[in-house]
N, C-alpha and C positions, 0 to 999 in steps of 0.2 A: 576645212583646213585654212590656216592663216594665208594671206596672200603670198604667193611664191615669189621670192626675190631672185632666184636663179635655180635652174634645173640642169643636172649633169646626167646625160642620157647614155646608157650603154648601147652598143650596136648589135653585134652578133648574138642572137638568142633573145634580144629584146625588140629590135626593129626589123630584123630579117634573119633568115636561116640561109647562109651561103648566098645564093643569088635570088632567093625568094623572099619577097616582102611579107612580113607578118600582118595579118588583118588589123587595120586601124592605125598603122604606123603613119601613113600619110595624113590621116585625119588628125592625129595627135599634133604633128608638127604644124599643120595648117592652123589649128586652134591656138597653139602657142604664139604663132606669128600674129594672128588676129588680135590677141589680147596683149601683145607686146611683152610677153614674159621672156626674160633673158634665158638662154640655154646654150649648152655646148654638147656636141657629140664627143663622148670621152671613151677612148678605146685603148686596150693594152697592145693592140696590133702595132708593131714597130716597123713593119716592112713597107707600108704605104705612106706616101706624102699626103698632106691635107687635101691637095688637089685630086689625088687618086681616090681618096675616101669619099669626097664630095661627088665625084663622078660616079662612083659605085652606087651611092645612095640615089642620085638623080636617075640613074638607069633603071631603078626599081620604082620610080615615081615618088620618091621621098625627097621633098625640097631640101637642098643643102648647098652651102657655100664653103669654100676652104677656110674662111675666117671662123666658121662655126665648129671646126674640127680640132680636137685636142687629143694628141697621141702620146703614148709613153716615150716615143723618141723625142718629141718636142720638150716634154717635161725633163727628160734626162739631160738634154742639151742645156736647158735653162738652169738646171741644178748645178751642172759642172761649170758653166760660164759664171754663175754667181759665186761659186766657191773659189774658182781659179780662172779669171778672165784670160782668154787666149791660150789656155792650156794645150799641151800636146796630148793627143788621144790616139790610141790604137782602136780601130773600128772592126768589130766582128758583127756584121749585120748587112742589111740590104739598103735599097735606095732611100727609104723613108728615114732611116737612122743617119745615114751619111749626109743627106741633105739637111737634116735638122742640126747636126753638129757643125757643119760648115756655115750655115746661116747664123749660128750663134757665135761665130768668130773663133771657133776652136780649130786647132791645127792637126790634121791627120799625120800620123807618123808610124813607122815601124822601128824607130831608133830611140830607145829609152823613153817610152811614153809615161806621162804622169797618171793617166787613166787608161784602163782597158774597159771599153764600153761594148757590151754584148747584147744583141737581140736575137731574133730569129735569123738564121744564116744558113740557107740551103746549100751553100758551098763549103760549109764547115767540114774540116777533115782532121786527121791526126796532127798535121803540121800546124793547123790553126790552134789546136789544143795545146801543143807543146810550146808555141810562142806565147800564148796567153798566160800559161802557167809560169813560164820563165819571167815574164814582165811583172807579174803580180808578186812572185816570190822575191823579186829584187826591188820591190817598193811601190809599184804602180797600184793605184786604187782601183778596185774591181767594182764596176757598175753594171747592173743587170736591168734591162729595160722593163722586163715583166717575167714573172715566175711561172707562166703557164706551161705545164708539162706536156700537154697534148693540144693539137689543133685539128679542127674538122677539115676534111678535104673531100674531093669527089671520090676518092678511093678509100675513105674511112679516116680514122684518127691517125695523125702523124706526129712525130716529136716536135715540141714547141721550144721556145727560147729557154724555158726553165729546165728542160732536159739537157740542153747543151751547157747551161750554167751549172747544173749539178755535177757534170764531169769536170768542169774547170774548178769548182769549189773543192771537190774531192781530191784532185791532184795538187792544188795549191795550198789547201788547208785554210783558205781565207773565205769568209762569208762575204758576199757582195752587198753593196748598197742597192736595195731593190726600189725601183721607181714606180712601177705600175701596180695596179690593184692586186692584192689587198693593202698595199702600202698606202699611207696617207699622203705621200709626196705628190702623186699625180692629182689627187683631189685638191690639195692646196694650190698647186699650179693652176688648176682649172678655175677655182674660185678667185684667185688673184686676177686672172684674165677677165673675169666677170666684174671685178671690183667689189666683191662682197665677202663677208665673213663666212667660213665654213658652216657656222651655226645657222646662217640664213639660206643655206642651199639644201636642195633635195636631190638625192641620188636615185635614179630610176634604173633598175636592172633585174635580170632574171637569175643571177647566180649569187647564192648566199655567201659562198666562200671568197668571192672576188668583189663584186659590185657592192653588196650590202655590207660586207666586212670593211671594205675600204671607206665607205661612207661613215660607218660607225667609228672607225679609227680616226677619221678626220674631224668628227664632231658634227657631221651633217645629219639631217633627217633622211630616212630611207623608205623607198617604196619598192616592194618586191612584186614583180609581175610574172604570172605563171605562164609564160610563153616559151620557155626554153629549158634550161638545166633543172630548175626546181619544179617538182611536181608534188601532188598531194601525198604520194607514196614515199618520197624521199625527203620531204621538207624537214621533218624532225631530225633526221640524220645529218642533213646539211647545217641546220641551225646549231646542233651540238658541235659539229666539226669547226664551224666558224666562230662559235662562242658568242654570237650576237643574235638578236632577233630584229626583223624589220619593224619599222613604225607602222607601216600600212601594207596590206596585201591586196592586190587586184587580180581578178581572174584573167583579164585581157586588157588590151590597150584602149578599148573604148571606155572601160571602167576607170582606167588610169587617167584618161583625158577628162572625164567628168570630175574626178577627184582633184586634179591639178588645175584645171581651167575653169571649173564651176559651171 
C-alpha cells in the first residue's frame, strides 16, 4: 500500500465491543503513533464529548486524546456554523451534541430556530416530536447527526438517532441533512481536520453500510476489518445493500496494522 497520509478509524465494532477491547486495537494505535501516521477516531456517536470518548478508549488500554476524536456532533456543529455563523438552533440530543454546538458559537433556542439538530436523545418524547415537527414545517432546517436505527446496549439493541429522526421525517415530510456515516460530510470534516484530501485518506471500519459506504462516498480508500458487523456469511449481502466494495479486507486488527503500517 502507498504510504498512508491519514487514517479515519471507526470505534464500536472496529476497536472495541461495548466496554471490551478488540484484540490488536492497542497494538494498531501504538504502531500508528510510532510511524507518525496521522489518524482520527471517527464515530457516529453524538452523545459523548471528545473527552468522554478518549476516556472510554483509555479505560480499555487504547491510547487516545480528545484531539484525536471526531464525532458526528462536531461535524454537525461545523457544518451549521459554516452555513450560518451564530445560527439559532433547537437541540434534540445529549451532552456531546449540546457541547459541540455551543463551542461552535451557535445559539440554543426554542423560539423560532433556524435549525433543528437531532441526535440520540434518551429524553425524547411526544412533546419533543411535536416541537421539532412544528419548527421544521415552519422553515427550520432539519439536521440529523447520524442515521443509525439501532444501538447496542447492555440489554440488547435499542433505538438510535435514526429511529427518532425517522419519526420526525415522517411527521414533517422533510428529509434531514444527514451528517454521520454513510454521509460523506463526516468524512470530509475529518479529512479537513487532518489537512488532507479525502483521496489521500483511508477509512478503517467493520460496517459495510456505514464505514465503508461513507469512505467510498467521500472518495477515500477503504479497509474492511472483520471484527464486528460484517462476517463471511453476510458480507455479500452488506456489499449489495451498501452498493460499494472495500478496497482491502483484513481478518483482524493485526493484519490491518501490517497493511497500514508496513
